[in-house]
C-alpha atoms as an extended CHARMM CRD file, in Angstrom:
* protein
*
        89  EXT
         1         1  UNK       CA             12.1920000000       33.0610000000      -24.9110000000  PROA      1               0.0000000000
         2         2  UNK       CA             11.8360000000       32.6750000000      -21.2130000000  PROA      2               0.0000000000
         3         3  UNK       CA             10.9630000000       29.2380000000      -19.9040000000  PROA      3               0.0000000000
         4         4  UNK       CA              9.0180000000       30.3480000000      -16.7650000000  PROA      4               0.0000000000
         5         5  UNK       CA              7.0210000000       33.5900000000      -16.2090000000  PROA      5               0.0000000000
         6         6  UNK       CA              8.6590000000       36.2330000000      -14.2990000000  PROA      6               0.0000000000
         7         7  UNK       CA              6.8220000000       35.3420000000      -10.8130000000  PROA      7               0.0000000000
         8         8  UNK       CA              7.6170000000       31.7330000000      -11.1640000000  PROA      8               0.0000000000
         9         9  UNK       CA             11.3150000000       32.5790000000      -11.9740000000  PROA      9               0.0000000000
        10        10  UNK       CA             11.3150000000       34.6340000000       -8.7730000000  PROA      10              0.0000000000
        11        11  UNK       CA              9.5180000000       31.8160000000       -6.8980000000  PROA      11              0.0000000000
        12        12  UNK       CA             12.3110000000       29.2260000000       -7.8520000000  PROA      12              0.0000000000
        13        13  UNK       CA             15.0600000000       31.7260000000       -7.1130000000  PROA      13              0.0000000000
        14        14  UNK       CA             13.4000000000       32.4440000000       -3.5960000000  PROA      14              0.0000000000
        15        15  UNK       CA             13.3590000000       28.5470000000       -2.8250000000  PROA      15              0.0000000000
        16        16  UNK       CA             17.1060000000       28.4180000000       -4.1150000000  PROA      16              0.0000000000
        17        17  UNK       CA             18.1530000000       31.1520000000       -1.7070000000  PROA      17              0.0000000000
        18        18  UNK       CA             16.1350000000       29.5170000000        1.1210000000  PROA      18              0.0000000000
        19        19  UNK       CA             17.9970000000       26.3670000000        0.6970000000  PROA      19              0.0000000000
        20        20  UNK       CA             21.2330000000       27.8640000000        0.3330000000  PROA      20              0.0000000000
        21        21  UNK       CA             20.8920000000       29.4590000000        3.6660000000  PROA      21              0.0000000000
        22        22  UNK       CA             19.7830000000       26.2190000000        5.2130000000  PROA      22              0.0000000000
        23        23  UNK       CA             21.9430000000       23.1800000000        3.8200000000  PROA      23              0.0000000000
        24        24  UNK       CA             20.7570000000       20.7990000000        6.7170000000  PROA      24              0.0000000000
        25        25  UNK       CA             16.9840000000       21.4440000000        5.7160000000  PROA      25              0.0000000000
        26        26  UNK       CA             18.0610000000       20.7620000000        1.8420000000  PROA      26              0.0000000000
        27        27  UNK       CA             19.8670000000       17.6700000000        2.8330000000  PROA      27              0.0000000000
        28        28  UNK       CA             17.0270000000       16.3340000000        4.8730000000  PROA      28              0.0000000000
        29        29  UNK       CA             14.4660000000       17.1590000000        2.1230000000  PROA      29              0.0000000000
        30        30  UNK       CA             16.7350000000       15.4180000000       -0.5040000000  PROA      30              0.0000000000
        31        31  UNK       CA             17.3220000000       12.4000000000        1.7930000000  PROA      31              0.0000000000
        32        32  UNK       CA             13.5640000000       12.1680000000        2.4440000000  PROA      32              0.0000000000
        33        33  UNK       CA             12.5120000000       12.3030000000       -1.0510000000  PROA      33              0.0000000000
        34        34  UNK       CA             15.2340000000        9.7740000000       -2.0470000000  PROA      34              0.0000000000
        35        35  UNK       CA             13.8870000000        7.3320000000        0.5760000000  PROA      35              0.0000000000
        36        36  UNK       CA             10.3590000000        7.9260000000       -0.4940000000  PROA      36              0.0000000000
        37        37  UNK       CA             11.0400000000        7.2920000000       -4.3180000000  PROA      37              0.0000000000
        38        38  UNK       CA             13.1850000000        4.1710000000       -3.0970000000  PROA      38              0.0000000000
        39        39  UNK       CA             10.2640000000        2.7750000000       -0.9430000000  PROA      39              0.0000000000
        40        40  UNK       CA              7.6650000000        3.4280000000       -3.9310000000  PROA      40              0.0000000000
        41        41  UNK       CA             10.0850000000        1.7300000000       -6.4380000000  PROA      41              0.0000000000
        42        42  UNK       CA             10.7260000000       -1.4380000000       -4.2930000000  PROA      42              0.0000000000
        43        43  UNK       CA              6.8800000000       -1.6230000000       -3.5360000000  PROA      43              0.0000000000
        44        44  UNK       CA              6.1490000000       -1.5000000000       -7.2210000000  PROA      44              0.0000000000
        45        45  UNK       CA              8.9130000000       -4.0750000000       -8.0380000000  PROA      45              0.0000000000
        46        46  UNK       CA              8.0780000000       -6.6030000000       -5.1710000000  PROA      46              0.0000000000
        47        47  UNK       CA              4.6200000000       -5.8890000000       -4.0990000000  PROA      47              0.0000000000
        48        48  UNK       CA              3.5080000000       -7.4200000000       -0.8250000000  PROA      48              0.0000000000
        49        49  UNK       CA              1.2590000000      -10.6120000000       -1.6550000000  PROA      49              0.0000000000
        50        50  UNK       CA             -2.3670000000      -10.1110000000       -0.8910000000  PROA      50              0.0000000000
        51        51  UNK       CA             -4.0510000000      -12.9090000000        1.1500000000  PROA      51              0.0000000000
        52        52  UNK       CA             -6.1840000000      -15.3160000000       -0.3270000000  PROA      52              0.0000000000
        53        53  UNK       CA             -9.8660000000      -14.6390000000        0.2180000000  PROA      53              0.0000000000
        54        54  UNK       CA            -12.2290000000      -17.2430000000        1.7900000000  PROA      54              0.0000000000
        55        55  UNK       CA            -14.7740000000      -19.5670000000        0.0700000000  PROA      55              0.0000000000
        56        56  UNK       CA            -18.2390000000      -18.0290000000       -0.0090000000  PROA      56              0.0000000000
        57        57  UNK       CA            -20.6180000000      -19.9810000000        2.2490000000  PROA      57              0.0000000000
        58        58  UNK       CA            -24.3720000000      -19.7170000000        2.0890000000  PROA      58              0.0000000000
        59        59  UNK       CA            -26.1220000000      -20.5140000000        5.1280000000  PROA      59              0.0000000000
        60        60  UNK       CA            -29.8410000000      -20.9480000000        6.2540000000  PROA      60              0.0000000000
        61        61  UNK       CA            -31.4330000000      -18.6530000000        9.0230000000  PROA      61              0.0000000000
        62        62  UNK       CA            -30.1420000000      -20.8650000000       11.8030000000  PROA      62              0.0000000000
        63        63  UNK       CA            -26.3000000000      -20.8960000000       10.4320000000  PROA      63              0.0000000000
        64        64  UNK       CA            -26.4030000000      -24.1930000000        9.0860000000  PROA      64              0.0000000000
        65        65  UNK       CA            -24.3640000000      -24.4210000000        5.6640000000  PROA      65              0.0000000000
        66        66  UNK       CA            -26.4310000000      -24.7990000000        2.5580000000  PROA      66              0.0000000000
        67        67  UNK       CA            -23.9810000000      -24.5220000000       -0.2430000000  PROA      67              0.0000000000
        68        68  UNK       CA            -20.2910000000      -23.4090000000       -0.4660000000  PROA      68              0.0000000000
        69        69  UNK       CA            -18.2530000000      -22.0020000000       -3.4730000000  PROA      69              0.0000000000
        70        70  UNK       CA            -14.5270000000      -22.1070000000       -4.2390000000  PROA      70              0.0000000000
        71        71  UNK       CA            -12.1660000000      -19.2110000000       -3.3910000000  PROA      71              0.0000000000
        72        72  UNK       CA            -10.7820000000      -17.1930000000       -6.4440000000  PROA      72              0.0000000000
        73        73  UNK       CA             -7.7870000000      -19.4150000000       -6.5830000000  PROA      73              0.0000000000
        74        74  UNK       CA            -10.0570000000      -22.5210000000       -6.6570000000  PROA      74              0.0000000000
        75        75  UNK       CA             -9.2870000000      -23.6720000000       -3.2210000000  PROA      75              0.0000000000
        76        76  UNK       CA            -11.5050000000      -24.6460000000       -0.4150000000  PROA      76              0.0000000000
        77        77  UNK       CA            -10.8440000000      -21.8800000000        2.2190000000  PROA      77              0.0000000000
        78        78  UNK       CA            -13.6410000000      -21.8080000000        4.9330000000  PROA      78              0.0000000000
        79        79  UNK       CA            -13.1530000000      -19.2660000000        7.7610000000  PROA      79              0.0000000000
        80        80  UNK       CA            -13.4420000000      -21.1550000000       11.0380000000  PROA      80              0.0000000000
        81        81  UNK       CA            -12.6320000000      -20.5930000000       14.7380000000  PROA      81              0.0000000000
        82        82  UNK       CA            -10.1920000000      -22.6340000000       16.6200000000  PROA      82              0.0000000000
        83        83  UNK       CA            -12.6120000000      -23.6170000000       18.9170000000  PROA      83              0.0000000000
        84        84  UNK       CA            -14.8120000000      -24.9970000000       15.9000000000  PROA      84              0.0000000000
        85        85  UNK       CA            -11.8590000000      -27.5050000000       15.0050000000  PROA      85              0.0000000000
        86        86  UNK       CA            -11.9590000000      -31.0290000000       16.6440000000  PROA      86              0.0000000000
        87        87  UNK       CA             -8.9820000000      -32.0280000000       18.7480000000  PROA      87              0.0000000000
        88        88  UNK       CA             -8.8570000000      -35.4200000000       16.7380000000  PROA      88              0.0000000000
        89        89  UNK       CA             -7.4370000000      -33.6610000000       13.6100000000  PROA      89              0.0000000000
């Protein structure tokens, strides 16, 4: 019983012949795949922490805050510009 049909077997044989004639290409491809899977596994094991979101602020038509809600991690994080913060702090 054959594992692959004849056309697939011929396809894999031609790929093997190609890489046997061009070993630098094979080495480059293997190295690239190795680094790709290494990167994916490191990214899966040690993901980059996502920044915490800001608190949602409800404003009126003039921009005056009416109500504010806590962020997802129950912290008060309100987005402000540096010019909005007083120098006395």
